[in-house]
C-alpha positions as CSV (number, residue, x, y, z in Angstrom):
1,M,0.0,0.0,0.0
2,A,1.5,3.3,-1.0
3,C,1.4,6.1,1.5
4,F,2.3,9.8,1.1
5,R,4.8,10.3,4.0
6,L,5.5,13.8,5.3
7,P,9.2,14.4,6.1
8,A,8.7,15.7,9.6
9,V,6.3,13.0,10.6
10,R,7.5,10.2,13.0
11,S,5.7,7.0,13.8
12,L,3.7,7.0,17.1
13,G,5.1,3.7,18.2
14,Y,3.1,1.3,16.1
15,C,4.8,-1.6,14.5
16,E,4.9,-1.2,10.7
17,G,5.1,-4.9,10.2
18,V,2.4,-7.3,9.1
19,S,-0.6,-7.4,11.4
20,S,-2.8,-10.5,12.0
21,L,-5.8,-8.2,12.8
22,K,-8.5,-7.5,10.2
23,R,-8.0,-4.2,8.5
24,I,-10.5,-1.3,8.4
25,A,-9.9,1.6,6.1
26,I,-11.9,4.7,7.0
27,D,-12.7,7.7,4.7
28,M,-12.2,11.2,6.2
29,D,-14.6,13.6,4.6
30,E,-18.3,13.0,5.5
31,V,-17.3,10.0,7.6
32,M,-14.9,11.5,10.2
33,A,-15.1,15.1,9.3
34,D,-18.3,17.1,8.5
35,A,-17.3,18.7,5.2
36,V,-20.9,19.3,3.9
37,T,-21.8,21.6,6.8
38,E,-18.7,23.8,6.2
39,H,-19.2,23.8,2.4
40,L,-22.9,24.8,2.8
41,A,-22.0,27.6,5.3
42,R,-19.4,29.2,3.0
43,Y,-21.6,29.0,0.0
44,N,-24.8,30.3,1.7
45,Q,-22.9,33.2,3.3
46,D,-21.2,34.2,0.0
47,H,-24.3,33.8,-2.2
48,N,-27.1,34.8,0.3
49,E,-28.8,31.4,0.0
50,R,-30.2,29.0,2.5
51,I,-29.4,25.5,1.1
52,T,-29.7,22.9,3.8
53,K,-28.7,19.2,4.1
54,D,-32.4,18.4,3.5
55,D,-32.1,20.0,0.0
56,L,-29.2,17.6,-0.7
57,Q,-31.2,14.3,-0.2
58,G,-30.0,12.0,-2.9
59,K,-27.9,14.8,-4.5
60,W,-24.4,16.2,-4.3
61,L,-24.1,20.0,-3.6
62,W,-22.8,20.3,-7.2
63,D,-26.2,19.1,-8.4
64,V,-28.1,21.7,-6.4
65,V,-25.9,24.7,-7.2
66,S,-26.1,26.3,-10.6
67,V,-23.2,25.5,-12.9
68,D,-22.1,29.2,-13.0
69,R,-21.3,28.8,-9.3
70,H,-19.3,25.6,-9.4
71,A,-16.1,27.5,-9.5
72,A,-17.0,29.0,-6.1
73,L,-17.7,25.5,-4.7
74,E,-14.3,24.4,-6.0
75,S,-12.6,27.5,-4.5
76,Y,-13.9,26.7,-1.0
77,L,-12.3,23.2,-1.2
78,R,-9.0,24.7,-2.3
79,S,-8.9,27.4,0.3
80,D,-6.0,27.1,2.9
81,D,-8.3,26.7,5.9
82,F,-11.3,24.6,4.6
83,F,-10.1,21.2,5.9
84,D,-8.6,22.7,9.1
85,V,-11.9,23.9,10.4
86,L,-14.1,20.9,9.8
87,H,-16.1,19.5,12.8
88,V,-15.5,16.0,13.9
89,M,-18.4,13.6,13.5
90,P,-20.0,12.8,16.9
91,E,-18.4,9.8,18.6
92,A,-15.8,9.3,15.8
93,Q,-12.8,9.9,18.1
94,R,-13.9,7.5,20.8
95,V,-15.0,4.7,18.4
96,I,-12.0,4.9,16.2
97,E,-9.7,4.7,19.2
98,A,-11.6,1.7,20.5
99,L,-11.5,0.0,17.0
100,Q,-7.7,0.1,17.2
101,S,-7.7,-2.4,20.0
102,R,-9.3,-5.0,17.8
103,Y,-8.5,-4.0,14.2
104,D,-5.7,-2.5,12.1
105,V,-7.2,0.9,11.4
106,F,-6.1,3.1,8.4
107,I,-7.5,6.5,7.3
108,A,-7.9,6.5,3.5
109,T,-8.8,9.9,2.1
110,A,-9.1,10.7,-1.6
111,A,-6.9,13.7,-1.2
112,M,-5.8,13.6,-4.9
113,E,-9.2,15.1,-5.8
114,V,-8.1,18.2,-4.0
115,P,-4.2,18.0,-4.0
116,T,-3.9,21.3,-2.1
117,S,-5.6,19.6,0.9
118,F,-2.7,17.3,1.9
119,M,-1.2,19.5,4.7
120,S,-4.5,20.7,6.1
121,K,-6.0,17.2,6.2
122,Y,-2.9,15.9,7.9
123,R,-3.1,18.8,10.4
124,W,-6.7,18.1,11.1
125,L,-6.0,14.4,11.7
126,A,-3.1,15.2,14.0
127,K,-5.2,17.6,16.0
128,H,-8.4,15.5,16.4
129,F,-7.0,11.9,16.0
130,P,-3.4,12.1,17.5
131,F,-3.6,8.3,18.3
132,I,-3.5,7.4,14.6
133,P,0.1,7.0,13.5
134,A,1.3,8.7,10.3
135,S,2.0,5.2,8.9
136,H,-1.7,4.5,9.0
137,I,-2.8,7.6,6.9
138,V,-3.2,7.0,3.2
139,F,-3.7,9.9,0.7
140,C,-4.9,8.4,-2.5
141,G,-7.3,8.9,-5.4
142,N,-8.9,5.5,-6.4
143,K,-9.4,3.4,-3.3
144,S,-9.3,0.2,-5.2
145,I,-5.6,0.1,-4.4
146,L,-6.4,-0.4,-0.7
147,R,-5.8,-3.8,0.7
148,A,-8.2,-3.9,3.6
149,D,-11.1,-6.1,4.8
150,Y,-13.5,-3.2,5.2
151,L,-13.9,0.3,3.8
152,I,-16.2,2.8,5.6
153,D,-16.9,5.5,3.0
154,D,-19.8,7.8,2.0
155,N,-18.9,7.7,-1.7
156,P,-20.5,4.7,-3.5
157,R,-18.0,5.2,-6.4
158,Q,-15.2,4.3,-4.0
159,L,-17.1,1.4,-2.5
160,K,-17.8,-0.1,-5.9
161,R,-14.1,-0.1,-6.7
162,F,-13.0,-1.6,-3.4
163,E,-12.3,-5.4,-3.3
164,G,-13.1,-5.9,0.4
165,E,-16.5,-5.2,2.0
166,G,-17.7,-1.7,1.5
167,I,-19.8,-0.1,4.2
168,I,-21.6,3.0,3.3
169,Y,-21.6,5.9,5.8
170,T,-24.9,7.9,5.5
171,S,-24.5,11.3,4.0
172,P,-27.3,13.3,2.2
173,H,-26.0,12.5,-1.3
174,N,-26.1,8.7,-0.7
175,I,-29.4,8.3,1.1
176,H,-30.9,6.3,-1.8
177,V,-27.9,4.1,-2.5
178,N,-28.4,0.4,-1.8
179,G,-26.2,-2.7,-2.1
180,Y,-24.0,-2.1,0.9
181,R,-24.3,-2.5,4.7
182,R,-25.1,1.0,6.0
183,V,-24.1,2.9,9.1
184,N,-25.8,6.1,10.0
185,D,-23.3,7.3,12.6
186,W,-20.4,6.2,14.7
187,L,-22.6,4.5,17.2
188,D,-23.7,2.2,14.3
189,V,-20.0,1.6,13.5
190,E,-19.4,0.7,17.1
191,K,-22.3,-1.8,17.2
192,M,-21.1,-3.4,13.9
193,F,-17.5,-3.9,14.8
194,L,-17.3,-3.8,18.6
195,G,-20.8,-5.0,19.6
C-alpha cells in the first residue's frame, strides 16, 4: 500500500510490520469530518442562499448549485483553511480509538481530488486523532488500491471499486444508495465492529 509520507512525521510507536488483525480503512470527509456543513455555510454566506442538508437528499451539492457557481464551490475546497476547520463527526474519536484495540485501522482519504488539501487534512487528523500514526494515513485517489477487509466511506463510487466489504456511511447524497451495509453514525459503526 503506497502512503504519502510527510518528512517531519514520525511514527507514534506502532509496529509497521504485518498485522494479523482484520484491517479497516476509513474515509475522512463526511465520515470522520463534516465537510458538507462547512461547504454549505461558506456557499450560503457568499451567495445569500439557504441551502440545507435536507435539500441535498440524494444529490451532491454540485447538483443543487447552478453551474455558474461551481467555481465558487471548488474555491472553498482549495482554500487554505477549509479542511482545518471541519467539525469531527460525533463519537468518531472515541469509536476509532476503540477500534484500534481489535482492528488494524487506516485512514484513507481521496486527497488527490483536492491536491492542495494534503497538509490541512494531515493537520486536522493530527489535531483530532493524535492516536492514529502517520504510517496509517493514506492519501490516494482511487481506493481500489487499498488492501483492507472493510472500507467505511460515504462515496458509492469508492465502495464499488473496493475489493473488500464496502460499508456506506450515510450522507445526504447517498441516502438512496443500496447494495452495501449502511451505518448512519459512529454508534452504528461501534455496534457493527465492537458490539
